N, C-alpha and C positions, 0 to 999 in steps of 0.2 A: 487844679481847677482855676486858681487865680492866674496862673501863667497863661492859660488859653483864653480866659475871658477878659483879662486886663493887660498883662505885659505883652503878650503876642499881638493882641489887638493894636496896641500902640505902635509896635514895630512895623506891622503890616501897613497900617494907615500912613505912617511917616515915610515908608520906603517904596510903596507901590501906588499907582493911580487906580485905586479901587473905590467903589461906592460903599460906604460904611453901612448903608441901609439895605444892602443886598449881600448878606453873608449866609453861607450854609456850613454845616458841620457833618462829618462822617467819620467812622472808625471801624476797626475790626476787633472782635473779641472784647477784651476789657476796654479797649479804645472805643469800640462800638457802644458799649454801655456808657462810657464817659460822654460820648456824643449825645446819646439820648438824655442823660441827666442834664447836660449843659443846655440843650435845647429847651427842656421843660423849665429849667430855672431861669432861662434868659430868652423868652420868646420875642422880645423886642430886638435883641441882637441877632439871633439866627432866624432866618426865614425858611430854611429847609433843613431836614435832618434825615440821614440814612445810616444804617448800620449793617455790617456783614458779620454774621454769627456772633451777635453780642451776648454777653452774660446778662441775662434779663432780670435776675433777682439775686444779686451777689450776697445779700444778707443771709441767704439760706444755702448757697452753694458751698460744699465742704472746703474748697481751696480758697475761695474769696472770703469766706466767713472768717478765717484766721487772719487774713490781711486787714479786714475791717476792724477786728478786735485789736490788732496791734497798732494801727494808725489812727483809729477813731475812738478807741477806749472800749471798756466793757459794757457801757450803757448803750444798749441797742436802740434806744430812742434817738440817740445822736446819729445813728446810721441812716435814718430816714431820708435826709437830704442828699444822700449818695446812693440811693436805690431807686431805680426807675419805677418799679411797681408801687413802692411806698409813696413816691411823689405823685403818681397818678391818683392813688387812693386818698392823698391829702389835698387834692383839688388842683394840682398843677396841670396845665393844658398846653397842647401844641396842636396845630391844625392837622398834620398828617405825617406819619413815619413810613419809611420804606425799610424793610428788614429782609435780607436774603440769608438763607440757612441751607447748608448742605445736609442731605438726608443721612449720609454716612459719617458725619462728624463724631469723632470719638468722645467729645464733651457734651453732646446733645442732651442726654438724659441726666447726667450728673451735675452739670453746672450751667449750661446755656438756657435751657428751659423756655424756648420761645412761646410755648403754649400758655405759660403763666403771664407773659407780656400780652399776648392776644386777649386773654380773659380780663386783665386789668384795663386794657384799652377799651374793650367792649363795655365793661362795667362803668367806665368813666367817660364814655362817649368821645373817645379820641380815635380818629381814623388811622388804621394800620394796614399797610399792604405787606403781608407776610408771604414770602415766596420760598417754597422748598425746592431744592435742586437735587434730583435723584443722582446718587452715585458720588456726590462731592463730599469732601471732608473739610478740615479746618485750615487747609494749606494755602500757600501763596498761589498755587495753581487755581484754586477756587476763586480767590480774590481777583486774580488777573483775568479770569474768565468773565466775571460779572461787573467789573469796575466801570465799563462803558455804560451799562444801564444806570449806575449810580450817578455818573456825570450827567447823563441826559435828564435824570430825575431832578437834580439840582438846577440844571439849566432851565427846566420848565418852571420851577418855582421862583427862580431869581431874576427872571426877565422883567 
């Protein structure tokens, strides 16, 4: 978290001619969840956010639950700052998210749970564009197929 929001920021700003006021963030799977969390916790830093097949509620997914316990400790209250749905329910806001999800993703029901994100966004009045793609799974092929849409999304919000 601190690497992306602080250290990497410093490196990018000192190495490239970029506008620090126009930054977006995106990721895939756990990286997609990280993008959502970072956008919610840093809405002044990131102006656009998208995710491809993100883990939407890692505090309840069997495989990320164990990682949370190991890295954040057994007190689940400490996990809230690293769980998108908890952040939304705790009042964190972001203007709009784009999430793409493959309908044949093997992790869809056991860990990704985009419907839980959809419900949390609706409950907390955060705009979410959730798009299901028939026949796609969690693979690089899916990412490469829709990546252009994400770049156009960010371009629209970063102009």
